[in-house]
N, C-alpha and C positions, 0 to 999 in steps of 0.2 A: 801370700805376698799381696801387700796392699797395692791398688794399682794409683799411679799418681794421676792427679787433677790437672789437666791443662788448664792455662789459665782461660778464662771468659772471654767472649769478643768486647764485652762492656770494659773488660779492666785492659784490653791490648788498647783501647780506644783511648782511653783516660792516660794511660802511659804516653801513648803517642801524643798526644795531648801536651801533657806535663815536658816531655822531651823538647817539642817545636819550641814552645814558650822557653825554655832554658836556652836552647839554641839562637833565640833571638835576642835574648838578654845579653849572651855571651856575645854575639854579630855587635850589637850595640856596645856593650864596654869595649871592644875591639876598635869600633870605630870612630870612639873618643879619644881612645888612645892614641890611635895613629891618622886619626884625620888630615894632620897636615899633609901627609904624602899622598893624598889623593886631591890635589890641587889642580886647575886648568891644564896647567902646564904638561903635569905628570900623565893625566887622563889623556891628553893631545899626543903625546910622545909614544905612550904604549898603543893606542889606535894605528897611528901612523906606521908602526911598525909590525902590526901583525895581520898575517896572511885573510884572517877571518876577521877582519875590524866589526863588519855591521854585526854580525852574530855576538861577538864579545861586547860590542856596545850594549846589544839589548839584556846580554846578561848582568851586565854592570847597572845598567837601569834599574833593573828588577830587584837587584840586592839595594840599591842606593834607596829605593823607595820604600824599603823595609825597616831600612836603618836610621830615615829622617834627614837622608843627603836632600842637599838643594836640588830641585828637579831645574831650577834656572842654569845653573853650571853646566849640566848634560846637556841642556840645549846650546848652550853657546859651544860646548866641545864639539856637537853635531854640526853646528855650521862651520867651526872650524876645520874639521876633518872630510867632511862629506859634502859641503856647498847649501846655498839655499834648498833646492831640491829634495835631493837625499836625504840632507840633514834633517830638515821638516818632517820627513817619511818615518824615518827612523826614529826620531826625538818623540813625535806623535804616538807612534807604535809602542815606543818604549814607556811613555809614561801612562798608556791605557792598560799594557801588559803588567807594569809593576802596580799600577792601582789594583786591578781586577788580583792581582796576586795576595796582595795585603788584605783585599775584603773576603777572600776565600780563607785564609788562614782564620782570620778573627772570625767568621762564621765555623768554620772549624772547630774550634778550640771552643767557642763559647755553644758550641750544637745548634745555632740559628736563634738561639732565643735571647732577649733583651734580659739582664738582670734585674730584678723587682725595684731595685733602689732605683735604677736609672728610669724604670716606668714610671714610678711616681713622680720625678723630678723633671722627667723631660718628656713623659708620655705624650702629651698634645704636639709637642714641637716633631716627635718623630711620627707619629699618626699621619701628619700634613706630608711630611717627606715620603713617607710611603707611599699615601695617595697620590703625590705629585709627580711619581714616576719619572722619568728621564729628566725631564723639563727642572724639576727640584734639583736633582744631583748636578745639572750644569749651572744652576745659579749659585749653589753652594761652591762650587769649581772657582767661580769668578769672584768669589771674597780672598782678596789678596792675603789676609792676615790667618786665615786656616792653614793649618799644616798640611802638605800633601799626605804624608805617611798618617798622621793622626786621624784625617776623615776616612782614609782609608779603613783602617781598623774599627774607629766608630760606628761605620755605615753597615760594615760586616757583621756587626750585632742585631742590624735589625731584619725586618723580612723583605726590603726591596730586591728587586730579580735581580739576577748576574746580568741579564741583556740590556737592563734599563739603567744599571749602575754602570756599564763601560761605555753604552752609547752616551750617556751624560757625562760621564768626566771626559769623553773625548770632544764634547762638543765646547764643555766649559773649560776645559785645559788649554784648547788650541790656540787661542790669541796668544795666551802669554808665552806657548812654547812655540809659536813658529815668531815671535817677538825676539825672543833670545836666541833664535837659529839666527836670524837676521843679522843679529848684531855680533854673533860669531863670525858667520860668512864675511861681515865688513869689518872686522878686523884682520882676517885671513888677508883680503884683498888689499889692505892698508899697507899689511907688513909685507907684502908681497911687492908693493910700490904700483899696484894697478889701479885705475883712475875710478874704477866702477864700484868704490867703497861707498860712494855717498848714497847710491840708490836703495841698498838694504838697510842703510841705516836709519834712512827715514821710514821707510816701512815700517822696520821694527818700534820707531818711537810711535807711529800713528799707532800701530796695533797694541802698544803698551798703554798706552793714553785710552784706548778703546776698551780695553780690558780691565782699566782701573775705573773707567765710568760707567759700566755698564750695570754691576749692581746698586748703583744710584741712580739709575733710570728715575726709578719712582715706584710706588705699590703696583702700579697696573699688572707689571711683570710679574711681581710674586703673587698676585693673585691668580695669575693666569696658569702658575705653575703648582698652585694650590698651598702656597706659603702664606698668603696675607692674612690678614687676621679677620675672624669670623664675626 
């Protein structure tokens, strides 16, 4: 009687990668179908009535990072529900964990190698990002037009180290994250009739301006990060 051959380890890895991509595609389709149900009010109501709200918020943030959900909305919800301090901590932690999750998924699916076509077209840029380390990642995170989830997946195809990626993401995302947390906290204070809504509004506006202006400071910062033209 012939022995049945067990699937090889490489076959199982390939199957795992395919299933992961399918799950992400299904999740993306579900998001585009029901994204209207995940607005600020719905998320705020869900978190306020959950006994493990901080843990739930982090889980939601990870899913949002994988499915191209705006980080700004989650940061505002964090400010509304948890306030300026804990809201900032949770929003910053969620953004880094979510970014790292997308990064690792892309690296697992691609097996850590950049496709040949991408190497030919973007090889020089990719090398500068890899050599720039966490500073290069931080500068990329400060560019507002780059989608959070797209950057996570794209950089997962490079050879950037996870530690440098996570730290650079934290530094680069922090100004914008804290700004929207402040806006959320200001909205909560204003709706409650508290007079201290002005301070978080001013702080949030200042951080938003700073986060927008930092990528435009000049070529010196880019050169220090290894991204300047050679």
